[in-house]
N, C-alpha and C positions, 0 to 999 in steps of 0.2 A: 804319581797319579794326581794327587791334589794340586800340585804345582801346574800340571798340564791343564786341569780344569780352570784354574785361576787365570792362566794365560789366555785361554780361549774366551773366558768371560770378559777379560779386559779388552780383547780384540773386538768382541761383539759390541761392547759399550762404545769403544772408539768409532766403530763403523756407524752406529746409530747417531752419535754426536756429529760425525762428519756429514752424514746425510741430512740431518736437521739443519746444520749450519749452511749447507749448500742450498737447501730449500728456502731458508730465510733470505739468503743472498739473492736468489733468483726472484723471489717475491719483491724484494727491495728494488732490484733492477727494473722489473716490470712497472712498479709504481713510479719510479723516477722517469721511465720512458713515457708513461701516460701523462705525467705532469708536464714534461717538456713538450709533448705533442699538443697538450691543451694550451700551453702558453704560445706556441707557434701557430695555432689554428688561425686562419684568416678571419677577419671580422665580417666578411660577406663574400658573395660570389659575383664575378663579372659576367653579365649576360648581354650579348649584343643582338641586334636585329637579326632574326632568322635562326637563332639557336633555340633548341628545345629544352629550355631549362626552367620553364614555369612550374613544373610539377615539384621539383626539388625545393624551389623557393616557397611554394605554397605550403609545404610541410613545415618549413622553418618559420613561416610567418605566424606570430602570435598576437597580432594587433587587430584582429577582426572584432567586429562588434556583433557577432552572430548571437551572443547572449543578451543583446539589448544594451541600452545605455549609450553614452558618448563613445565615439570612435577614437581609438588611441593612435593618432596620426604619427606621433613620435615612435611608437613601437613598430608600426608598419615601415616607416622610413628606415629605422635601424636594421630591420630584417631584409628589406628589399632594395632600398635606394642608396644607402650610405656607401656601399662598395665603390660606386662611381663618384657620388657627390661629396664624399669626404676626401677623395684622393685625386680627382680630376681625370680618372681613367676614361679613355675613349673620347677625350675632349669635353667631358661633362663639367659644367660650371660648379665650382666648389661652394658648398653652403657657407654663407656669411661673407663671401668675396664680392663686395659691391661692384668692383670694376668688371668682373666677369659677368655679372648679372645686369649691368646697366642697359644694354640694348634689348635684353629679354623682358625686363620688367615693364618697358614701354609698351609692350604688346598687351598688357593687362593680365590679370589673374586668370580669367576664364580661358584665354588662349593657352596659357601655361598648363592649365588643368587638361585642356583638350589634347595638347601634345603628349602629356603623361598618359592619358587614357588610350590614345590611338597610336602612339609611337611617333618619333620624330628623329630624323637623321639616324645616328647609331643607337638611340634609345628604343628598345622594344616596347610594344604596347603594355601598359601596366607594369613596367619594369621587368617584364618577363614572367609575371605571375598572373595568369589569366583568371585565377580564382578570386582575385580581389574585385569588389564591387566598385562602381564609379565613385560612390561616396567615400569609400576607403582610400582610393587613389587621391581624391580631393583633399582628404584629411592629411595624407602624407605630404602632398604638395604644400599645404598650408604650413606645415612644420618646416619644410625645406625653405620656404620663402620668408618666413617670419622675421629673420634678421635683416632682410634687405628691402622689404616693402610692407605697406599697410595691407594686411590680409583681410578681405571682407569677411563678415560673419558667415559661418558655414550654414548652408541649407542642404536639405536632401536633394537628390538629383531631380525628383519630380517637381519639387517646389522651385528649383532653379530653372527647370525647363519652362514652367508656366510663367515665371517672372521674366525670363529671357524673351519668350515669344511676345509678351505684352510690351516689353521695352522696344523690341524690333518693330512692331506694328506702329508704335508711337513715333519712332525715329524716321520711318519711311513714309509716313503720311504725306500725300501730295507729291511724291517723287515719281516720275515716269520711268519705272523700272524697265518697261519694254523698250523704250527709246535707248536707254543706256545699254541694254542687252544687244540691241541691233547695231549699235555703233562700236561696241567693244568686244562682246562675248561670242557673237554668232559665228565669227570666222572659224572658231574651233568647235563650238557646241552644236552647230548645224551640220558639220562635215565629219566630225570625229577626228580631226587633225590632232596629232601628238597624243593620241589615245584618249582624248576628251570624251566623256559620255555624251551622247547625242540627246538634245532636248526631246522629251516625249518617249524615249526608249526605256520602258519600265524595267526590262531585264538589266540594262547597264546601270540603272540607278538604284536597284533594290538594296544592294549591300551598302551603298553610300548613304541612303536614307536612314538606315539603321543606326548610323553614328549620330544622328540628330541634326536639326537645322543649325544650331549654334556652331557645331563643328564645321559644317559646310560654309557658313558665313566666315568663320575664322580662316579656312583654307583659301577662300576667295580674296579676303582682305590681305592676308600675309603671304600668300603663295603656297603651292603644294605640288610636289613632283615637277612636272614640266610646266605647270601653270604659274606665270609670274604674279607677283602681288598686284592686286587690283586689275588683273587682266592686262598688265603692262601700262596702265594709265594712272600714275601716282597722283594726278590732280583730282581724282574722284574721292569723295568723302566716304567714310565707312557706311553711312546710311545709304548713299547712292549704290554702293556695291551690294548691300543687303537687298535693296529694291530690285536690282537686276537678278540676283539669285532667286528672289521670290518668283519673278517671271520665269526664270529657267526651270524651276521646280514645279510650277503650277500644274503641268499636265500629268505628273507622276505622283502627286501627293494625294 
């Protein structure tokens, strides 16, 4: 009888030991799998024009300056932009690659910021994160461009708009924007050809005006959708294009 109880006790002990050992092994396996998954996790997400991925990226972005102080452009870049601009995905120029950026830096920092805010080619507006402010996008672009160009001192979007308008007025002083419009732009903007918004049509211009005059200048100078750069007349100066845009927008501003 005693030997039987002894045997039963040993079996119970062995069962508990085996169960505990199995539990430890499962926990170790889970921990190892979690560690492997963490190491294999991608550094970012690829988001192309038209994809609804802004919400996920917004949750991941920790570079906002909502609490005040300077904007962490590097943090925003690392959360939103690096998936393409560190790998070259979707044809994105890689950060620090001077050859890839050569033709782009010639357009100027403001144009690059405009492309980042409004979207350009495969790049969605604000990198797919609509929760970012224009100032946050500008800070991310400043970090992206820092290795390959002299980045101007950062201003808030309102300060930048005020200084941009003043500079535009100075640059276009004395230029006959109406004459340039009539000789270059009216063929499309009086008829609506190729989807061009018609001069004076407030409904067609409302969404475009929200992007700001600087963005519309940039589109006219560099080309946008079906509209060729400088309306197809490369001999025009940037100031002459700006003057013609001022005439085009006058009835709807």
